[in-house]
N, C-alpha and C positions, 0 to 999 in steps of 0.2 A: 387139164392145166398145162400151160406152156412150160417146158422143161428148161427154159433158158432165162438168163438174167444178165443184164448189162454189167460189166465190170466197172468199178469206180466208187465214188463216195456216195454214202447214203446217210440220212439223218433218221434216227430212231424216233418214234413218236414221243418218247420221254425226253428227247433232246440230245442224246449222245451222237457223236459223229464216228462213222465206221467206213472202212474201205473193203469192198468185196474184191478178193483176189483170185477167186476161182470157184468151180463147182467140182465136188468129189462124189464118189459113190460109196455108200455105206458097205462095208466088206461082207456083211451077212445078208442084208436085205436088198442091196443095190438101190436103195432110196437115194435120191439126189440130195446132197447136202451143200449148203453155201459155206464157203471158207472165207472168213473175214477177220479184220483186225480192228481193234478199238483205237481210234486216233487221239482220244482225249487222255490217255494214260500211257502205260508202258508199251502199247502196241501188241499185246499178247494176241495169239490166234484163237479164234472161236469157230465153231461149226453150229449150224442150225438147219433143220430140214427146209428144203427149198419151198415147200408148200407153206410152211409157217412163216418164212421170211417174206413171202409175197402176199400173205393174207391181209385182210382189212380187219381192223378192230373197232370197237365202239368206244368213243371218248366224248363225254359231255353230250350224249345223244346224237353224235355225228359219226358216220363210218369214215375212217381214215386209214391209209396204209400203215402197217407196222413200221416199215422202212420206206423212206421216200428218196429217190435219186436227187442229188444236188449237183450243180455244175462246178 
């Protein structure tokens, strides 16, 4: 899996808008983590494993990205 992700705005498959601000390493496992903030509320910071951020999920019988880049 590619260890990179483009910075910028993404829409979660459930509708929320987020901004990816960087990639961090987990201090114990060195797993790549996406650092992002929720743009629809107070902008709190969140982290999620890169692999999970980039994965495809099944919704209504269709495979779609968990987060999709928006312009």
